N, C-alpha and C positions, 0 to 999 in steps of 0.2 A: 504494500500500500504506500503510495506516494502522497505526502502532504504538499499540495501545490498552491495553496492560497494562505494568506496571512490572516489568521483568526484571532490574533492577540488582542484586538480591540473589542471583541464580541463578549457580551455578558450573557451567560446562560443560566437558566433556572431549571432545576430538576425537581419534579413533583412525583413522588412515589412513596407508598407506605412501607416499602421494604428497604431497610437500611442498607442491605447488601447490594440491592439493585442500584441504589443511589451511589454507593461507593464505587461499583464497577463502572457506571456511566461517567462519574466524575473523573475517575482515573483516565478513562478513554478521552474525555474532552480535554483534559490537561495535556495528554500526549499529542493532541491535534494542535496545541498552541493556544487554546483558550485559557486566559489567565484568571478571569473572574467567573467562578462557578458558585451559584447559590443553591440552597437545598430547602425543600419543604416536604413534610411528611403527609400532607393531605391537601385537597383543593382549597379549603378556606385559608389555610396558612399560606398557600401559594398566592392567593389573591391579596393577602396582607402584604406580602413581600413586594408584589407588583405596585402597590400603592406607595411604597417607600423607595423603590429602586427602579432605575431604568434598565429594562431587560430587552435584549434583541431576539433571543431564542428560548422557547419553552419546550422542554421534553417532559411529557406527562404520561403517566401510566393510565391505561383504560379502565382497569378493574380496581377501583378504590372506593372507600366509604369514609365519611358520609356523602361525599360528592364524587361521582365517577369522573373519569377524564373527559367523557363526552359532555356531561353537565357543566364541568369547568369551562370547556371551550365555548359552549353556548352562552354562558354568562359573560365570558371575555368578549365575545363578538356582539353581545347585546347592546353595548354602547354606554353602559353605566360608568365604565372606566375608559374615558375617551382616549387617554394617552396610550393605552395598550390595545385598543380594539383591533389593530392590524398587525400585532406582534406575531412572528412566525411560530407555529405550533407543530411539533413533531410528536405524534402519539405512538406509544409502545404498547403492544397487546399480546397476550398469550392466546388469544382467540382470533383465528383467521377467517371465521365464517363471513360469507358475503354480506349478510345483514349488519354485522358489526362494522365492517369496513365502510359500508354505505352510510350507516348512522354517523360514523366519525366524519366522513366527508361532508355530509349535510350539516353537521354542527359547525364546520368551518376549519377543519384540520388541514394543514398544508401537506404533511406527509404522514404515512402510516407504516410502521415497522413491526413485523411479527417476531415474537420471542421464539427460541433463544436468539439474542442479537450478538453480532460480532463487532469488533471495532471497525472492520472494513465496511460493513453494511451501514453502521451508524455514521461513519464519516461521509459515505456517498450521499445519504439522505440530508445530512447537515449542509454539505457543500451545495447540493441542488437547491435547498430551501433558500440559502443566503446568496448564492451567486446567480441563480436563475429563478428569481421569484416569479410566481404567477401573478397575473393581474388581479387586483383586489376589487370585489364587486359589492355594491350596496344596493339592495332592492328591498321592497316591503316584506319579502318572505325569506330572504337569505342575505347574510353578511359574511364574507369570507373570501378566500382565494378562489379564483375561477375554477369551477368544477369540470369545465369542458376542455378536452384536449385539442379540439379544433375551434377555430374562430367562427365557423359557419353556424347559423342558428338552426334549430331543429326544423324538419320539413313542415311547411305550412305556418310557421311562426315568424313574423317579421323581426328583423334585427332591431333591437331597442337601443343599440349603442350608436352614438353619433359618429364615432370613428373607430370601428372595430378593428382589431381587438383593443381594449383599453390599454394605455401605456403601462408598462410594468413599473412598479416602484423601483427606484434606484437600489441596486444591491448594496447591502451593508459591507460586503467584502468584494473587492475587485480581483478578478482573475488576472494573472500576468498577461500584459499586452492589451488588455481591454481598456477602452477609453472611459474616463470618468464622466459623470453627468454633465460637467462643464465643457466637455469636448476635448479636454487636455489629456494627453496620454497619462496613464497611471504611473506613479513613480515605481522605480525598481523596488522589489520586495525582498527583504532578507528572510527567506522562508525558515520557519522553526525546524530544527532537526528533530525527527522522531526520537523519543527516548529509546535507548538501547534495550533490547529485549533481555531480561535477566534470565540466565540459563541456570539450570540446576547444576550445582558443583559439589565438591567434597571438602571437608575440613577435618583436620586432625587435632585432637586435644590430648594434652598430657595428663597423667593421673593427678588429681587435685586441682585441675584448672577449672575455673568458673566459666560456664558456657553462657549463661545469662543470669541476671539477678532478679529477685522478686521486686515487682513494681516497674521494671523496665518496659519500654514500648516493644511490642512484638512485631518484628519485620520479617522473620524467617522461621521455618519449622525444620525439624531434624528427623532423619531416619538413621538408626544405628546400623552400620554395616558390620562392625566388629567392636567389641568392648562393652563397657557398662557405664551407665550414668545414674547418679543419685538425684532425686528430687527432694528439695528441702523447703521448709517454711519456717519463718521466724515467729515464735510465740513467746511473748513476755521476755524478749531479749535472748531466747534460747533457740538454737538451730535444731529443728525437729525433722527427722527423716520420714517422708511420706511414702516412699517406695523407690524401687530401682527399675530402670529400663534396660533391657538387654538387646542382643542382636535382633534386627528387624523391627524393633519397637519404635514407635513414633512419639515425639514429645515436642512441646512448644507450639502446637498447632492451634490451640484454643484462642490465643491472643490474636492470631491472624484472622480468625473467623468472626469473633464478636467485638474486635477492636478495643478490648479491655486490656489493662496492664497485665504483665506476667503475674500469675497467682502464686508462683513459687520460684525458687532458684534451682538451677540445674548445674551439677558439677560432675566432671568425669571421675568415676571411681577407679578407673584404670586407663591406660592408654586406649583411646577410642577414636574411631574414624566414623564420621557421619556424612550422610547425603543431605545437602542443604536445599530446602525448597523455599524459594523467594515468595514474598507476598503476592507479587504480580501474577505468578503462575497459578496460585491458588484462587485468587480473585477472578481470573479469567474463567476458571471452571465453575466457581460459585455463581457467576453471572448467567450461566446456562441452566441453573438448578431452579425448578419450580418453587414459587414462594411458599407453598404449603410445606415442602420439605425443609426449606430454610427456617420456617417458624418452628417446626418440630426440633430441628437442630439447635436453634437458639434456646429453646426451653431446656433441652438436655444439657447444654453447656452451663446454663445458669444453675441447674441442679448439681452438676459436677463441681462447680466452683464452691457451692454451698457445702457439699459433702467434704470437699478438700479442707475448708476452714474448720469444719467440725472434727474431721479426722486429726488435724493438727492439734486442736485443743485437747482431744482425748489422749493422744500420744504424749503431749507435753505433760499432762497430769500424771500419766503412768510413769514417765521418767522421773518426775519429782518424787513420787512415792518410792520408787526403787532407790533413789539417791538417799532417802531418809532411812531406808531399810539397811 
């Protein structure tokens, strides 16, 4: 995938009730060169953001509550928020049924993208929305981008446009070599370089070496190829062993999934070699996972963290009793 337009001045708003979906899309947008990415967890919150910020592109999920993506778009196109009535809207949906797509189009969506999405398909839609915007139509029954792919009116219906097709609004982003609305050639653009793809690698840890500490931000997970790793938690100033991970075991993955700090520390119990899984690799896969599965996974992780805290307390209490004995 080649990033061939400068998106650095675009402000995007992601509206999705799945934190993982927002995280995946935000990472993708940033890799495209978009510097300002706002987030909202539902339609009403998104509308509040639009009242306070200038936004050029909205990426909204179709299946949300209490306001669906279609309802959100209808409200946006309704005219109550004049400054944002013609803002570009890209809808993401797990349902590709014809009636869903038509409903979105009739609400005034610019582009429709079916899950699971990839960074390449997302970039193509965003580029098309911004560089090749459709004419914007205002009628008594519809407000939004032109739904027709051709400028010809339907058979038997007179053309209601004075000069069809209506002029396209100037693109927010200029493609290289395209003249600006003023007629002057667009300046040369220093295209943002795509972020390098992080590849899975290996790391060796000496016995006694701390791999990560409790409270650290999680940016990688590990799979043990050979060796042994101890997982520790600090309780009342004492280091308590929660368990040990051996060959083929995985550790450090929870912080990558739920974006919480490391719940415990990891230290090599002996010379250990680990396969390193970067966050970007895991997020790319999570972005393809149905929201229901993500919800179940989030619940399980919350329970595991709670049990980890309780286990640490119990073991700390036992060690104190043994020390007194």
